[in-house]
C-alpha positions in Angstrom: -94.7 89.5 133.9 -91.0 88.6 134.1 -91.8 85.4 132.0 -93.5 87.2 129.3 -90.6 89.8 129.3 -87.9 87.2 129.0 -89.6 85.3 126.1 -90.3 88.8 124.5 -86.8 89.8 124.7 -85.6 86.4 123.5 -87.7 86.9 120.3 -86.7 90.5 119.9 -82.8 89.1 120.3 -83.5 86.4 117.7 -85.0 89.3 115.1 -82.1 91.7 115.9 -79.7 89.2 115.3 -81.2 87.8 112.1 -81.4 91.4 110.9 -77.6 92.2 112.0 -76.4 89.1 110.4 -78.1 89.9 107.2 -76.1 93.2 106.8 -72.7 91.7 107.5 -72.4 91.1 111.3 -71.2 87.9 113.0 -72.6 85.7 115.5 -70.4 85.5 118.6 -72.4 83.1 120.4 -71.0 79.5 119.7 -74.3 77.8 120.8 -76.4 80.1 118.7 -74.3 79.8 115.8 -74.9 76.1 115.6 -78.8 76.6 116.3 -79.2 79.7 114.1 -81.3 83.0 114.7 -84.9 81.5 114.4 -87.4 83.3 116.4 -89.5 80.1 116.8 -86.4 78.2 118.1 -85.3 81.0 120.2 -89.0 81.6 121.9 -89.3 78.0 122.4 -86.2 77.6 124.3 -87.1 80.7 126.1 -90.5 79.2 127.2 -88.8 75.9 128.1 -86.6 77.6 130.5 -89.5 79.4 131.9 -91.4 76.4 132.7 -88.1 74.8 134.2 -87.7 77.7 136.4 -91.1 78.0 137.6 -91.2 74.1 138.2 -88.2 74.1 140.5 -89.5 77.5 142.1 -86.6 79.5 140.8 -88.7 82.0 138.9 -87.1 85.1 140.7 -84.1 84.3 138.5 -86.0 85.7 135.5 -85.3 89.3 136.7 -81.4 89.3 136.4 -82.0 87.3 133.2 -84.1 89.9 131.9 -81.5 92.6 132.7 -78.7 90.8 131.1 -81.0 90.1 128.0 -82.0 93.5 127.8 -78.4 94.2 127.5 -78.0 91.7 124.7 -80.9 93.3 123.0 -79.2 97.0 123.0 -76.0 95.5 122.1 -77.7 93.9 118.9 -79.6 97.0 118.3 -76.3 99.3 118.5 -74.6 96.7 116.0 -77.3 96.8 113.4 -77.5 100.5 113.5 -73.5 100.9 113.5 -73.3 98.5 110.4 -76.5 100.2 108.5 -75.3 103.7 109.1 -71.6 103.3 108.2 -70.7 105.3 105.0 -70.7 102.9 102.2 -67.0 103.6 101.3 -65.9 102.1 104.7 -64.4 98.6 104.5 -64.1 96.0 107.4 -60.7 95.5 108.5 -59.3 92.3 106.7 -62.0 92.1 104.2 
């Protein structure tokens, strides 16, 4: 269950990041800037991490990671909602 949730949250994070980037958000994670917001890549990376954690008997680490990733998903959702619901006459500072 925690492994499935972890992979699902990672794919959802990639989807929301891609959606937010499409409407003008910026990627803040320098590692993911180089990789991109591909849901397939993000899902594969999550699956690899799950296999590594299970291999070394550290699967209990998934619960705090899920909690952290849930916060990231909420953040991405909030950023997307704020950008898409802002009145069109608002401009970004420095733009």
